[in-house]
PDB file with SEQRES, HELIX, SHEET and CRYST1 records, atoms N, CA, C and O in Angstrom:
SEQRES   1 A   67  MET GLN GLU GLN GLU PRO TRP VAL SER VAL ASP GLU VAL          
SEQRES   2 A   67  ALA ARG HIS LEU GLY ILE ALA LYS ASP THR VAL TYR ARG          
SEQRES   3 A   67  TRP ILE GLU SER LYS SER LEU PRO ALA HIS ARG VAL GLY          
SEQRES   4 A   67  ARG LEU TRP LYS PHE LYS ILE SER GLN VAL ASP ALA TRP          
SEQRES   5 A   67  ILE GLU ALA GLY GLY ALA ALA GLU PRO ASP ASP LYS GLU          
SEQRES   6 A   67  ILE GLU                                                      
HELIX    1 AA1 VAL A   10  LEU A   17  1                                   8    
HELIX    2 AA2 LYS A   21  LYS A   31  1                                  11    
HELIX    3 AA3 ILE A   46  GLU A   54  1                                   9    
SHEET    1 AA1 2 HIS A  36  VAL A  38  0                                        
SHEET    2 AA1 2 LEU A  41  LYS A  43 -1                                        
CRYST1    1.000    1.000    1.000  90.00  90.00  90.00 P 1           1          
ATOM      1  N   MET A   1     -13.672  14.095 -20.093  1.00  0.00           N  
ATOM      2  CA  MET A   1     -13.085  12.796 -19.864  1.00  0.00           C  
ATOM      3  C   MET A   1     -12.310  12.891 -18.548  1.00  0.00           C  
ATOM      4  O   MET A   1     -11.554  13.834 -18.315  1.00  0.00           O  
ATOM      5  N   GLN A   2     -12.524  11.875 -17.692  1.00  0.00           N  
ATOM      6  CA  GLN A   2     -11.885  11.823 -16.418  1.00  0.00           C  
ATOM      7  C   GLN A   2     -10.459  11.198 -16.527  1.00  0.00           C  
ATOM      8  O   GLN A   2     -10.250  10.163 -17.160  1.00  0.00           O  
ATOM      9  N   GLU A   3      -9.506  11.888 -15.876  1.00  0.00           N  
ATOM     10  CA  GLU A   3      -8.147  11.437 -15.931  1.00  0.00           C  
ATOM     11  C   GLU A   3      -7.922  10.245 -15.028  1.00  0.00           C  
ATOM     12  O   GLU A   3      -8.320  10.251 -13.863  1.00  0.00           O  
ATOM     13  N   GLN A   4      -7.268   9.200 -15.581  1.00  0.00           N  
ATOM     14  CA  GLN A   4      -7.066   8.010 -14.819  1.00  0.00           C  
ATOM     15  C   GLN A   4      -5.944   8.179 -13.791  1.00  0.00           C  
ATOM     16  O   GLN A   4      -4.970   8.886 -14.052  1.00  0.00           O  
ATOM     17  N   GLU A   5      -6.069   7.547 -12.642  1.00  0.00           N  
ATOM     18  CA  GLU A   5      -5.063   7.589 -11.607  1.00  0.00           C  
ATOM     19  C   GLU A   5      -3.818   6.898 -12.105  1.00  0.00           C  
ATOM     20  O   GLU A   5      -3.922   5.806 -12.665  1.00  0.00           O  
ATOM     21  N   PRO A   6      -2.628   7.485 -11.930  1.00  0.00           N  
ATOM     22  CA  PRO A   6      -1.483   6.766 -12.374  1.00  0.00           C  
ATOM     23  C   PRO A   6      -1.056   5.623 -11.467  1.00  0.00           C  
ATOM     24  O   PRO A   6      -1.387   5.594 -10.281  1.00  0.00           O  
ATOM     25  N   TRP A   7      -0.333   4.703 -12.029  1.00  0.00           N  
ATOM     26  CA  TRP A   7       0.310   3.639 -11.297  1.00  0.00           C  
ATOM     27  C   TRP A   7       1.549   4.226 -10.686  1.00  0.00           C  
ATOM     28  O   TRP A   7       2.237   5.009 -11.341  1.00  0.00           O  
ATOM     29  N   VAL A   8       1.874   3.869  -9.413  1.00  0.00           N  
ATOM     30  CA  VAL A   8       3.090   4.382  -8.740  1.00  0.00           C  
ATOM     31  C   VAL A   8       3.980   3.182  -8.280  1.00  0.00           C  
ATOM     32  O   VAL A   8       3.553   2.029  -8.211  1.00  0.00           O  
ATOM     33  N   SER A   9       5.236   3.554  -7.975  1.00  0.00           N  
ATOM     34  CA  SER A   9       6.224   2.584  -7.569  1.00  0.00           C  
ATOM     35  C   SER A   9       6.219   2.293  -6.074  1.00  0.00           C  
ATOM     36  O   SER A   9       5.510   2.924  -5.290  1.00  0.00           O  
ATOM     37  N   VAL A  10       7.015   1.342  -5.726  1.00  0.00           N  
ATOM     38  CA  VAL A  10       7.301   1.045  -4.283  1.00  0.00           C  
ATOM     39  C   VAL A  10       7.846   2.321  -3.612  1.00  0.00           C  
ATOM     40  O   VAL A  10       7.394   2.695  -2.530  1.00  0.00           O  
ATOM     41  N   ASP A  11       8.794   2.968  -4.243  1.00  0.00           N  
ATOM     42  CA  ASP A  11       9.375   4.177  -3.651  1.00  0.00           C  
ATOM     43  C   ASP A  11       8.292   5.262  -3.360  1.00  0.00           C  
ATOM     44  O   ASP A  11       8.282   5.895  -2.304  1.00  0.00           O  
ATOM     45  N   GLU A  12       7.392   5.436  -4.348  1.00  0.00           N  
ATOM     46  CA  GLU A  12       6.352   6.428  -4.129  1.00  0.00           C  
ATOM     47  C   GLU A  12       5.428   6.020  -3.028  1.00  0.00           C  
ATOM     48  O   GLU A  12       5.055   6.872  -2.221  1.00  0.00           O  
ATOM     49  N   VAL A  13       5.032   4.781  -2.935  1.00  0.00           N  
ATOM     50  CA  VAL A  13       4.115   4.310  -1.899  1.00  0.00           C  
ATOM     51  C   VAL A  13       4.807   4.472  -0.497  1.00  0.00           C  
ATOM     52  O   VAL A  13       4.201   4.939   0.468  1.00  0.00           O  
ATOM     53  N   ALA A  14       6.061   4.074  -0.448  1.00  0.00           N  
ATOM     54  CA  ALA A  14       6.828   4.252   0.876  1.00  0.00           C  
ATOM     55  C   ALA A  14       6.881   5.682   1.257  1.00  0.00           C  
ATOM     56  O   ALA A  14       6.689   6.017   2.425  1.00  0.00           O  
ATOM     57  N   ARG A  15       7.132   6.538   0.320  1.00  0.00           N  
ATOM     58  CA  ARG A  15       7.157   7.997   0.591  1.00  0.00           C  
ATOM     59  C   ARG A  15       5.836   8.544   1.040  1.00  0.00           C  
ATOM     60  O   ARG A  15       5.745   9.327   1.986  1.00  0.00           O  
ATOM     61  N   HIS A  16       4.763   8.094   0.307  1.00  0.00           N  
ATOM     62  CA  HIS A  16       3.412   8.514   0.640  1.00  0.00           C  
ATOM     63  C   HIS A  16       2.934   8.089   2.045  1.00  0.00           C  
ATOM     64  O   HIS A  16       2.208   8.825   2.714  1.00  0.00           O  
ATOM     65  N   LEU A  17       3.353   6.899   2.470  1.00  0.00           N  
ATOM     66  CA  LEU A  17       3.012   6.386   3.767  1.00  0.00           C  
ATOM     67  C   LEU A  17       3.968   6.748   4.871  1.00  0.00           C  
ATOM     68  O   LEU A  17       3.645   6.615   6.052  1.00  0.00           O  
ATOM     69  N   GLY A  18       5.184   7.221   4.482  1.00  0.00           N  
ATOM     70  CA  GLY A  18       6.196   7.527   5.455  1.00  0.00           C  
ATOM     71  C   GLY A  18       6.798   6.299   6.113  1.00  0.00           C  
ATOM     72  O   GLY A  18       7.079   6.291   7.312  1.00  0.00           O  
ATOM     73  N   ILE A  19       6.999   5.235   5.291  1.00  0.00           N  
ATOM     74  CA  ILE A  19       7.541   3.991   5.765  1.00  0.00           C  
ATOM     75  C   ILE A  19       8.715   3.573   4.888  1.00  0.00           C  
ATOM     76  O   ILE A  19       8.989   4.192   3.860  1.00  0.00           O  
ATOM     77  N   ALA A  20       9.402   2.520   5.306  1.00  0.00           N  
ATOM     78  CA  ALA A  20      10.577   1.981   4.569  1.00  0.00           C  
ATOM     79  C   ALA A  20      10.024   1.130   3.372  1.00  0.00           C  
ATOM     80  O   ALA A  20       8.940   0.549   3.437  1.00  0.00           O  
ATOM     81  N   LYS A  21      10.812   1.099   2.320  1.00  0.00           N  
ATOM     82  CA  LYS A  21      10.496   0.235   1.198  1.00  0.00           C  
ATOM     83  C   LYS A  21      10.364  -1.275   1.650  1.00  0.00           C  
ATOM     84  O   LYS A  21       9.501  -2.011   1.173  1.00  0.00           O  
ATOM     85  N   ASP A  22      11.232  -1.665   2.555  1.00  0.00           N  
ATOM     86  CA  ASP A  22      11.175  -3.079   3.046  1.00  0.00           C  
ATOM     87  C   ASP A  22       9.839  -3.334   3.676  1.00  0.00           C  
ATOM     88  O   ASP A  22       9.336  -4.451   3.556  1.00  0.00           O  
ATOM     89  N   THR A  23       9.192  -2.334   4.376  1.00  0.00           N  
ATOM     90  CA  THR A  23       7.928  -2.529   4.965  1.00  0.00           C  
ATOM     91  C   THR A  23       6.844  -2.728   3.867  1.00  0.00           C  
ATOM     92  O   THR A  23       5.926  -3.534   4.018  1.00  0.00           O  
ATOM     93  N   VAL A  24       6.986  -1.986   2.794  1.00  0.00           N  
ATOM     94  CA  VAL A  24       6.040  -2.119   1.651  1.00  0.00           C  
ATOM     95  C   VAL A  24       6.092  -3.568   1.133  1.00  0.00           C  
ATOM     96  O   VAL A  24       5.054  -4.207   0.958  1.00  0.00           O  
ATOM     97  N   TYR A  25       7.312  -4.077   0.889  1.00  0.00           N  
ATOM     98  CA  TYR A  25       7.474  -5.472   0.402  1.00  0.00           C  
ATOM     99  C   TYR A  25       6.902  -6.496   1.407  1.00  0.00           C  
ATOM    100  O   TYR A  25       6.227  -7.458   1.041  1.00  0.00           O  
ATOM    101  N   ARG A  26       7.200  -6.241   2.657  1.00  0.00           N  
ATOM    102  CA  ARG A  26       6.683  -7.133   3.713  1.00  0.00           C  
ATOM    103  C   ARG A  26       5.116  -7.143   3.738  1.00  0.00           C  
ATOM    104  O   ARG A  26       4.505  -8.204   3.871  1.00  0.00           O  
ATOM    105  N   TRP A  27       4.485  -5.946   3.609  1.00  0.00           N  
ATOM    106  CA  TRP A  27       3.019  -5.858   3.615  1.00  0.00           C  
ATOM    107  C   TRP A  27       2.452  -6.515   2.422  1.00  0.00           C  
ATOM    108  O   TRP A  27       1.355  -7.067   2.515  1.00  0.00           O  
ATOM    109  N   ILE A  28       3.138  -6.502   1.250  1.00  0.00           N  
ATOM    110  CA  ILE A  28       2.575  -7.201   0.046  1.00  0.00           C  
ATOM    111  C   ILE A  28       2.513  -8.660   0.374  1.00  0.00           C  
ATOM    112  O   ILE A  28       1.510  -9.312   0.084  1.00  0.00           O  
ATOM    113  N   GLU A  29       3.616  -9.230   1.006  1.00  0.00           N  
ATOM    114  CA  GLU A  29       3.701 -10.669   1.272  1.00  0.00           C  
ATOM    115  C   GLU A  29       2.810 -11.067   2.428  1.00  0.00           C  
ATOM    116  O   GLU A  29       2.115 -12.078   2.319  1.00  0.00           O  
ATOM    117  N   SER A  30       2.786 -10.335   3.531  1.00  0.00           N  
ATOM    118  CA  SER A  30       2.119 -10.898   4.730  1.00  0.00           C  
ATOM    119  C   SER A  30       0.785 -10.265   5.088  1.00  0.00           C  
ATOM    120  O   SER A  30       0.043 -10.799   5.913  1.00  0.00           O  
ATOM    121  N   LYS A  31       0.471  -9.108   4.461  1.00  0.00           N  
ATOM    122  CA  LYS A  31      -0.793  -8.479   4.824  1.00  0.00           C  
ATOM    123  C   LYS A  31      -1.637  -8.118   3.609  1.00  0.00           C  
ATOM    124  O   LYS A  31      -2.628  -7.402   3.755  1.00  0.00           O  
ATOM    125  N   SER A  32      -1.298  -8.568   2.467  1.00  0.00           N  
ATOM    126  CA  SER A  32      -2.110  -8.411   1.283  1.00  0.00           C  
ATOM    127  C   SER A  32      -2.276  -6.924   0.845  1.00  0.00           C  
ATOM    128  O   SER A  32      -3.347  -6.527   0.385  1.00  0.00           O  
ATOM    129  N   LEU A  33      -1.208  -6.121   0.994  1.00  0.00           N  
ATOM    130  CA  LEU A  33      -1.233  -4.751   0.473  1.00  0.00           C  
ATOM    131  C   LEU A  33      -1.613  -4.857  -1.018  1.00  0.00           C  
ATOM    132  O   LEU A  33      -1.030  -5.655  -1.751  1.00  0.00           O  
ATOM    133  N   PRO A  34      -2.571  -4.066  -1.451  1.00  0.00           N  
ATOM    134  CA  PRO A  34      -3.051  -4.134  -2.886  1.00  0.00           C  
ATOM    135  C   PRO A  34      -1.879  -3.694  -3.794  1.00  0.00           C  
ATOM    136  O   PRO A  34      -1.489  -2.527  -3.788  1.00  0.00           O  
ATOM    137  N   ALA A  35      -1.321  -4.648  -4.577  1.00  0.00           N  
ATOM    138  CA  ALA A  35      -0.239  -4.324  -5.489  1.00  0.00           C  
ATOM    139  C   ALA A  35      -0.396  -5.287  -6.729  1.00  0.00           C  
ATOM    140  O   ALA A  35      -0.962  -6.379  -6.666  1.00  0.00           O  
ATOM    141  N   HIS A  36       0.143  -4.780  -7.799  1.00  0.00           N  
ATOM    142  CA  HIS A  36       0.067  -5.530  -9.038  1.00  0.00           C  
ATOM    143  C   HIS A  36       1.455  -5.681  -9.610  1.00  0.00           C  
ATOM    144  O   HIS A  36       2.199  -4.703  -9.681  1.00  0.00           O  
ATOM    145  N   ARG A  37       1.832  -6.899 -10.027  1.00  0.00           N  
ATOM    146  CA  ARG A  37       3.135  -7.153 -10.571  1.00  0.00           C  
ATOM    147  C   ARG A  37       3.162  -6.798 -12.045  1.00  0.00           C  
ATOM    148  O   ARG A  37       2.318  -7.291 -12.794  1.00  0.00           O  
ATOM    149  N   VAL A  38       4.085  -5.969 -12.496  1.00  0.00           N  
ATOM    150  CA  VAL A  38       4.277  -5.620 -13.854  1.00  0.00           C  
ATOM    151  C   VAL A  38       5.691  -5.966 -14.203  1.00  0.00           C  
ATOM    152  O   VAL A  38       6.618  -5.202 -13.931  1.00  0.00           O  
ATOM    153  N   GLY A  39       5.859  -7.120 -14.807  1.00  0.00           N  
ATOM    154  CA  GLY A  39       7.240  -7.625 -15.065  1.00  0.00           C  
ATOM    155  C   GLY A  39       7.855  -7.905 -13.722  1.00  0.00           C  
ATOM    156  O   GLY A  39       7.309  -8.664 -12.922  1.00  0.00           O  
ATOM    157  N   ARG A  40       9.024  -7.277 -13.468  1.00  0.00           N  
ATOM    158  CA  ARG A  40       9.756  -7.410 -12.167  1.00  0.00           C  
ATOM    159  C   ARG A  40       9.340  -6.413 -11.201  1.00  0.00           C  
ATOM    160  O   ARG A  40       9.783  -6.499 -10.056  1.00  0.00           O  
ATOM    161  N   LEU A  41       8.508  -5.434 -11.528  1.00  0.00           N  
ATOM    162  CA  LEU A  41       8.163  -4.308 -10.639  1.00  0.00           C  
ATOM    163  C   LEU A  41       6.793  -4.489 -10.000  1.00  0.00           C  
ATOM    164  O   LEU A  41       5.911  -5.121 -10.582  1.00  0.00           O  
ATOM    165  N   TRP A  42       6.619  -3.952  -8.840  1.00  0.00           N  
ATOM    166  CA  TRP A  42       5.293  -3.803  -8.188  1.00  0.00           C  
ATOM    167  C   TRP A  42       4.829  -2.414  -8.451  1.00  0.00           C  
ATOM    168  O   TRP A  42       5.576  -1.438  -8.375  1.00  0.00           O  
ATOM    169  N   LYS A  43       3.521  -2.357  -8.775  1.00  0.00           N  
ATOM    170  CA  LYS A  43       2.829  -1.049  -9.080  1.00  0.00           C  
ATOM    171  C   LYS A  43       1.609  -0.968  -8.201  1.00  0.00           C  
ATOM    172  O   LYS A  43       1.038  -1.993  -7.828  1.00  0.00           O  
ATOM    173  N   PHE A  44       1.196   0.255  -7.861  1.00  0.00           N  
ATOM    174  CA  PHE A  44       0.130   0.503  -6.966  1.00  0.00           C  
ATOM    175  C   PHE A  44      -0.708   1.673  -7.438  1.00  0.00           C  
ATOM    176  O   PHE A  44      -0.248   2.542  -8.178  1.00  0.00           O  
ATOM    177  N   LYS A  45      -1.971   1.668  -6.980  1.00  0.00           N  
ATOM    178  CA  LYS A  45      -2.833   2.832  -7.084  1.00  0.00           C  
ATOM    179  C   LYS A  45      -2.941   3.400  -5.675  1.00  0.00           C  
ATOM    180  O   LYS A  45      -3.354   2.698  -4.753  1.00  0.00           O  
ATOM    181  N   ILE A  46      -2.567   4.682  -5.501  1.00  0.00           N  
ATOM    182  CA  ILE A  46      -2.568   5.286  -4.177  1.00  0.00           C  
ATOM    183  C   ILE A  46      -3.897   5.174  -3.504  1.00  0.00           C  
ATOM    184  O   ILE A  46      -3.954   4.958  -2.294  1.00  0.00           O  
ATOM    185  N   SER A  47      -5.034   5.321  -4.284  1.00  0.00           N  
ATOM    186  CA  SER A  47      -6.425   5.268  -3.712  1.00  0.00           C  
ATOM    187  C   SER A  47      -6.603   3.907  -3.139  1.00  0.00           C  
ATOM    188  O   SER A  47      -7.191   3.808  -2.062  1.00  0.00           O  
ATOM    189  N   GLN A  48      -6.138   2.803  -3.772  1.00  0.00           N  
ATOM    190  CA  GLN A  48      -6.327   1.502  -3.241  1.00  0.00           C  
ATOM    191  C   GLN A  48      -5.470   1.289  -1.961  1.00  0.00           C  
ATOM    192  O   GLN A  48      -5.901   0.646  -1.004  1.00  0.00           O  
ATOM    193  N   VAL A  49      -4.308   1.824  -1.987  1.00  0.00           N  
ATOM    194  CA  VAL A  49      -3.408   1.677  -0.727  1.00  0.00           C  
ATOM    195  C   VAL A  49      -4.052   2.444   0.371  1.00  0.00           C  
ATOM    196  O   VAL A  49      -4.135   1.946   1.494  1.00  0.00           O  
ATOM    197  N   ASP A  50      -4.528   3.673   0.097  1.00  0.00           N  
ATOM    198  CA  ASP A  50      -5.198   4.454   1.186  1.00  0.00           C  
ATOM    199  C   ASP A  50      -6.426   3.748   1.744  1.00  0.00           C  
ATOM    200  O   ASP A  50      -6.655   3.731   2.953  1.00  0.00           O  
ATOM    201  N   ALA A  51      -7.213   3.167   0.842  1.00  0.00           N  
ATOM    202  CA  ALA A  51      -8.445   2.408   1.305  1.00  0.00           C  
ATOM    203  C   ALA A  51      -8.016   1.212   2.130  1.00  0.00           C  
ATOM    204  O   ALA A  51      -8.662   0.924   3.138  1.00  0.00           O  
ATOM    205  N   TRP A  52      -7.017   0.536   1.781  1.00  0.00           N  
ATOM    206  CA  TRP A  52      -6.511  -0.633   2.540  1.00  0.00           C  
ATOM    207  C   TRP A  52      -6.025  -0.170   3.929  1.00  0.00           C  
ATOM    208  O   TRP A  52      -6.363  -0.808   4.926  1.00  0.00           O  
ATOM    209  N   ILE A  53      -5.267   0.886   4.020  1.00  0.00           N  
ATOM    210  CA  ILE A  53      -4.844   1.442   5.321  1.00  0.00           C  
ATOM    211  C   ILE A  53      -6.029   1.816   6.163  1.00  0.00           C  
ATOM    212  O   ILE A  53      -6.093   1.437   7.333  1.00  0.00           O  
ATOM    213  N   GLU A  54      -7.009   2.575   5.588  1.00  0.00           N  
ATOM    214  CA  GLU A  54      -8.149   3.034   6.331  1.00  0.00           C  
ATOM    215  C   GLU A  54      -8.994   1.871   6.832  1.00  0.00           C  
ATOM    216  O   GLU A  54      -9.638   1.981   7.875  1.00  0.00           O  
ATOM    217  N   ALA A  55      -9.000   0.721   6.079  1.00  0.00           N  
ATOM    218  CA  ALA A  55      -9.777  -0.412   6.498  1.00  0.00           C  
ATOM    219  C   ALA A  55      -9.035  -1.299   7.564  1.00  0.00           C  
ATOM    220  O   ALA A  55      -9.538  -2.325   8.021  1.00  0.00           O  
ATOM    221  N   GLY A  56      -7.829  -0.833   7.914  1.00  0.00           N  
ATOM    222  CA  GLY A  56      -7.056  -1.536   8.998  1.00  0.00           C  
ATOM    223  C   GLY A  56      -6.103  -2.591   8.398  1.00  0.00           C  
ATOM    224  O   GLY A  56      -5.630  -3.462   9.127  1.00  0.00           O  
ATOM    225  N   GLY A  57      -5.831  -2.535   7.167  1.00  0.00           N  
ATOM    226  CA  GLY A  57      -4.954  -3.535   6.586  1.00  0.00           C  
ATOM    227  C   GLY A  57      -3.541  -3.584   7.166  1.00  0.00           C  
ATOM    228  O   GLY A  57      -2.905  -4.637   7.201  1.00  0.00           O  
ATOM    229  N   ALA A  58      -3.075  -2.447   7.611  1.00  0.00           N  
ATOM    230  CA  ALA A  58      -1.712  -2.391   8.154  1.00  0.00           C  
ATOM    231  C   ALA A  58      -1.668  -2.605   9.676  1.00  0.00           C  
ATOM    232  O   ALA A  58      -0.585  -2.653  10.261  1.00  0.00           O  
ATOM    233  N   ALA A  59      -2.816  -2.730  10.306  1.00  0.00           N  
ATOM    234  CA  ALA A  59      -2.904  -2.942  11.731  1.00  0.00           C  
ATOM    235  C   ALA A  59      -2.277  -4.173  12.163  1.00  0.00           C  
ATOM    236  O   ALA A  59      -2.378  -5.178  11.460  1.00  0.00           O  
ATOM    237  N   GLU A  60      -1.604  -4.186  13.315  1.00  0.00           N  
ATOM    238  CA  GLU A  60      -1.048  -5.373  13.908  1.00  0.00           C  
ATOM    239  C   GLU A  60      -2.198  -6.100  14.581  1.00  0.00           C  
ATOM    240  O   GLU A  60      -3.171  -5.478  15.006  1.00  0.00           O  
ATOM    241  N   PRO A  61      -2.080  -7.466  14.679  1.00  0.00           N  
ATOM    242  CA  PRO A  61      -3.175  -8.250  15.239  1.00  0.00           C  
ATOM    243  C   PRO A  61      -3.645  -7.814  16.611  1.00  0.00           C  
ATOM    244  O   PRO A  61      -4.827  -7.942  16.934  1.00  0.00           O  
ATOM    245  N   ASP A  62      -2.699  -7.281  17.453  1.00  0.00           N  
ATOM    246  CA  ASP A  62      -3.092  -6.920  18.791  1.00  0.00           C  
ATOM    247  C   ASP A  62      -3.372  -5.366  18.925  1.00  0.00           C  
ATOM    248  O   ASP A  62      -3.621  -4.860  20.019  1.00  0.00           O  
ATOM    249  N   ASP A  63      -3.317  -4.644  17.758  1.00  0.00           N  
ATOM    250  CA  ASP A  63      -3.714  -3.217  17.802  1.00  0.00           C  
ATOM    251  C   ASP A  63      -5.187  -3.060  18.140  1.00  0.00           C  
ATOM    252  O   ASP A  63      -6.031  -3.802  17.635  1.00  0.00           O  
ATOM    253  N   LYS A  64      -5.495  -2.086  19.002  1.00  0.00           N  
ATOM    254  CA  LYS A  64      -6.875  -1.817  19.321  1.00  0.00           C  
ATOM    255  C   LYS A  64      -7.236  -0.432  18.881  1.00  0.00           C  
ATOM    256  O   LYS A  64      -6.429   0.488  19.012  1.00  0.00           O  
ATOM    257  N   GLU A  65      -8.430  -0.257  18.362  1.00  0.00           N  
ATOM    258  CA  GLU A  65      -8.882   1.100  17.953  1.00  0.00           C  
ATOM    259  C   GLU A  65      -9.112   1.854  19.167  1.00  0.00           C  
ATOM    260  O   GLU A  65      -9.635   1.309  20.139  1.00  0.00           O  
ATOM    261  N   ILE A  66      -8.750   3.102  19.181  1.00  0.00           N  
ATOM    262  CA  ILE A  66      -9.004   4.025  20.308  1.00  0.00           C  
ATOM    263  C   ILE A  66     -10.322   4.735  19.944  1.00  0.00           C  
ATOM    264  O   ILE A  66     -10.486   5.337  18.883  1.00  0.00           O  
ATOM    265  N   GLU A  67     -11.205   4.620  20.870  1.00  0.00           N  
ATOM    266  CA  GLU A  67     -12.534   5.181  20.613  1.00  0.00           C  
ATOM    267  C   GLU A  67     -12.734   6.422  21.476  1.00  0.00           C  
ATOM    268  O   GLU A  67     -13.789   7.052  21.416  1.00  0.00           O  
TER     269      GLU A  67                                                      
END                                                                             
């Protein structure tokens, strides 16, 4: 049986990405960071957050990829 990925908190996502908690909340609102509301708390799957980052979800509109 495969173990399910745990849900993590805003604190854990901020630590994982090396950013402030305020940035996590801002990205939920303005950039569609994949998050799920559980009562008053936001919960995340690290694999979804990583995929969102890799797809450019956190990029600024004027960021250019370096090739």
